[in-house]
N, C-alpha and C positions, 0 to 999 in steps of 0.2 A: 482183846482184838477190838481194834476200831473199825474193820472191816476196809480199810483203805487199801487200793492196790499196791501202793509206792509206800516204803515207811516214810517217814517225817524225818528229817534231821535236824535237832534242835542247834540254835548256834545263834549269835549277835554279831551282827554287821551293817553299817550304816552304807546304804544306799539311796543314789539320786533316781529321782521319779520323773519323768519327763510326759504329760500329758495334754490336753487341749486346754487345760489350765496353765497356769506359770508353774515352773518346775518347782519341787520341794525335795528334800532329802526325808527317808525313812528308814524304820530301824529292821531289817529280816530278822526275824523271829525264827524261824525255822523253814525249811525248804525239801522238797521232794523232788521226782524227776519231771511230775507235770503241775508241779503249782509252789507255790509259797504264802506263807503268812507273813504280813508286815504290821509296824505299825507307825503312824503318822499324824501330825495335828492338820497336813494337807488334804482337804477334804476332796475324796473320790464317791463316786457313784457306781454302782453295780451297772454293770454292763461299759463302763468308760475303757479305754484302751491306754495302757501305758506301755513306755519304755524303759527299764529298768537296768541301770548300770553298776552290776554288782558286782564286788570285790570280795572273791572266795578265799580264803587261805589253803585249801586244800588242792586249788586248781590252777593250771598254769595253760594260758596267760591268767594272771588273777582278776583282771578286769574283762568281764562279759557283759554285753550288750545283749537283753533279752526282750522281745513284744509281749505281753500279755494282756488278759481280760479281766476286770477287775468281777468276781463272781460274785463277793457279799462284803458289806460292810457292818461292823458290829461295833460304834462310838470309835476310836481313834483306831482299831483292828481292822485288817482287810483282808481278803483271799484273793489270788489271782491264780489263772491258769495259763500255762506256756503256750505260746503257738509251737507248732512243729516246723 
């Protein structure tokens, strides 16, 4: 048990990320009710705010626009927390 409040769902999906920097693509690696882990060459910093366009195969409609804050960055991986 990793002590997380909500379970992570592993998946691989391409998403568009818009921030103060030019938009780029990221790969969604896992998803939970409150956040996600992504991978990208698009440089981001903790405390950046992003808009994610998620294409989720198990959700209708499949394209979801989500606002989030970048909470951590490790190399090309980063974690975001969704706004409610």
